[in-house]
C-alpha positions as CSV (number, residue, x, y, z in Angstrom):
1,M,86.1,31.4,-2.0
2,Y,89.0,33.3,-3.8
3,L,89.4,33.9,-7.6
4,A,92.8,32.7,-8.8
5,I,93.7,35.1,-11.7
6,Y,96.1,33.7,-14.9
7,D,97.2,35.7,-17.7
8,E,97.3,34.2,-21.5
9,N,100.5,31.8,-20.8
10,K,98.8,30.3,-17.7
11,K,101.2,32.1,-15.3
12,H,99.4,32.8,-12.5
13,I,99.1,36.3,-11.3
14,T,97.7,36.4,-8.2
15,N,94.6,35.3,-5.4
16,I,91.5,37.5,-4.5
17,D,90.8,36.2,-1.0
18,N,87.0,37.3,0.1
19,A,85.6,38.0,-3.6
20,T,81.8,37.8,-3.9
21,F,80.3,36.6,-7.0
22,D,77.5,36.2,-9.0
23,L,76.8,33.3,-11.5
24,T,74.2,32.3,-13.5
25,R,74.5,29.1,-15.4
26,R,72.6,28.6,-18.5
27,V,71.9,25.5,-20.5
28,Y,71.8,26.8,-24.3
29,D,73.7,30.1,-23.9
30,A,76.9,31.1,-22.7
31,D,77.0,31.6,-18.5
32,G,76.8,35.1,-16.8
33,F,79.5,35.5,-14.1
34,S,80.6,39.1,-12.2
35,A,82.9,39.2,-9.2
36,V,83.8,41.7,-6.7
37,G,87.2,41.6,-4.6
38,Q,90.5,43.9,-4.1
39,S,93.8,43.1,-5.6
40,V,97.4,45.0,-4.9
41,E,98.6,43.1,-7.6
42,N,97.8,44.8,-11.4
43,I,95.5,42.6,-13.0
44,N,94.9,44.0,-16.0
45,D,96.6,41.1,-18.4
46,A,94.0,38.6,-16.7
47,K,92.9,36.4,-19.2
48,Y,91.0,33.6,-17.2
49,L,90.1,32.8,-13.4
50,I,89.3,29.8,-11.4
51,L,86.8,30.5,-8.6
52,C,88.0,28.0,-5.4
53,D,86.3,27.1,-2.2
54,K,88.5,28.3,0.9
55,T,90.6,24.8,0.7
56,G,91.2,25.3,-2.9
57,K,88.5,23.1,-4.4
58,Y,87.7,24.1,-8.0
59,M,84.2,25.4,-8.5
60,Y,84.3,27.3,-11.6
61,S,86.6,29.0,-14.5
62,C,85.8,31.4,-17.1
63,F,87.4,33.7,-19.4
64,V,88.2,37.4,-18.3
65,D,86.3,39.6,-20.5
66,N,86.6,43.3,-18.3
67,I,88.3,44.3,-15.2
68,T,87.3,47.7,-13.3
């Protein structure tokens, strides 16, 4: 799995390989998603991400709320 990180203008910033994540899908409330990975790029301007499998197939996407 990897995370594709994008800024507010839909410009690709970087991919984060070998990311681990925790996804809780809810029916009547907002989903919960957290991920852990490392990037050498500055991703402080990230606004949304796309979770992809190793072949690049879309799995999940969400807005970025907090990066530490």
